[in-house]
N, C-alpha and C positions, 0 to 999 in steps of 0.2 A: 121663744121660738120652740115649737114642738117638732119632734122628729117622727115622721110617719114611716113605719116599716113597709117595705115593698114586699108583696107576696113572692115566694120562691117560685120563679117561673119554671125552673127545671122540675121541681116537684109537681107543679101543675101539669107540665107536659108529660111527665112520666105516668100520671094518672089517666091520661087521655088515650093511651095506646089501645086498651081494650074496653074502655068505659062505654063506648057506644054499643059494643057487642055483649060484653060480660064485665062484671066487676073483677078487678085484678085478683082478689082473693079467691074467686071462683075458679080461676085457672088451675091453681094447685089442686083443688078438689077434683076437677075434671081429669087432671093428669093421674091422680091416684086411681080414679075409676077406670081410666084407660089401661093403666098398668095391671090392675086386677083382672080386667077382661082379657088382656093379652095373655096373662098367666093361665086363666081358665081355658081359653081357646087352645093354648099350647098343650094342655093336658087332655083335651077332648078330641082334637084333630091330629091324627098321626102325621108325623113328618114335619111339624111346624116348630118343634122345640128349638131347633138351631136358629130360628129367627127371632126369638124372644128378646135378646139384648138389642138387636137392631131395631125392632119395633119400639122398645122402650126408649132408645136413643132418639128415634124419629119423633116420638111423642114429646120428648123434651125439646126437640128442635122446633116443633110447632108451638110449644109454650114460649120458647124464646121469641119466635116470630110475632106472637101476640103481645108479649110484654116488654121485650127488649131488655129483660133483666139478665145481667151477666151470669148469675148462678145457673140459669137454664142453659146458657151457652157452654159452661163448663161441663155440666151433666151431659148435654147433647154430644159434644165433641168426644169426650172420653167413652161414653157408653156406645156411641155409634162406631167409634174406632174398634172397640172390643167386639161389637156385633158383626162388623164387616170381617174381622179376623176369624170369628167363629164360623161364619158362613163360608168363607174361602177355605178354611181348614176342613170343613165338612164336605164340600163339593169338589174340591180339587186336591190332588195329591201335591204335596210340597216337597220336592226333592231336596230342598235346603233345610228341612226340618225346623220350621218355625219362622222362617224369614217373612213370609206373607203376613203372618199374625203380628209380628213385631212392627213391620212397616205400616200395617193398618192402625195399630195403636199409636204409632208415631204420628200418622196422619190425623188421627183424632185429636191429639194434643195440638198439632199445628192448626187444626180447624178451630180450636178454642181461641187461639190467638187471633185468627182472622175474624171470627164472629165477634170478638171483643170490640172491634172497630165499629160494629153496627149496634152495640149495646147503648143503652141510654141510662146514665152517662157513659160515654165511650170509655173503654178500658184498653189501653195500649201497652200494658205491662208485658214484657217479653217472657215472663215466667214459664208459659207453656212450651216455649221453644227449648228449654233445658231438658225436660223429659223427652221431648220429640227428638232432639239430637242424640240423646243417650240411646233411646230405643232404635233409632235408625242406625246408629253405630253398631249396636248389637246385631241387627239384621245383616248389615254389610259384613261384619266379622264372621257371621255364620256362613254366608255365601262364599267369602274369599278365604275362609279358614285361617283368619288372622286374629286370634284372640287379643293380641296386644293393641289392636285398634281401639278397643273399648277403653283400655287404660289411658291411651293417648287423648281420646275425646274427653274423658272425665277430667284429666289433668288440665286441658285447655279450658273446659267449662269452669273448673275451680278457680283458675287464674282470672278469668273474665269476671266471675262473681266477686272475687276479692277486690279487683280493680273498681268495679261498679260500687261495691260497698264502701270503699275508701272515698270515692268521689261523693257519694251520698252523705257520708259522715262529714266530709269537708264542707260541702254546701250547707248542711244543717248548722254547722258551727258558724259559718259566715253569716247566715240568716239570723242566727241567735245574737251574734255580735252587733248586727245592724239594728236589731229591734230595741 
């Protein structure tokens, strides 16, 4: 009796996202070209420098839309969050001295988590919510002038991480014992 191996359907599906338009490896090259052009434009066109990070982040978001690769989602979320923060800081006065920037970056990390569900394969790890919560706590502590809030949020996050770590460790030992 011979065993025939089935082709990895996930790998085949992953290759199809941009195969009809472009080979997947070409997307990275196009992203580098776009980033280079964004930088050149920002140097030649006055008043566009504050949009560089946002444009780079949106470029990564397009790459994610074409490939569904989680790495592009991480880059898109974080860089777009930074970019929105820079644009807001440049065009609007922030009476809370940094709150808008911190909330923008927190939103970028939250976007990474949300985009992960659309990735192929889907990534539902809540890791981006940890920096999002910390950055949001910093923003709220700036507005409310309560620096202790950050310490409280960090303590809660630390306890949650330890509890999840203990759970994962226990489940790993159970699976190992059953194997």
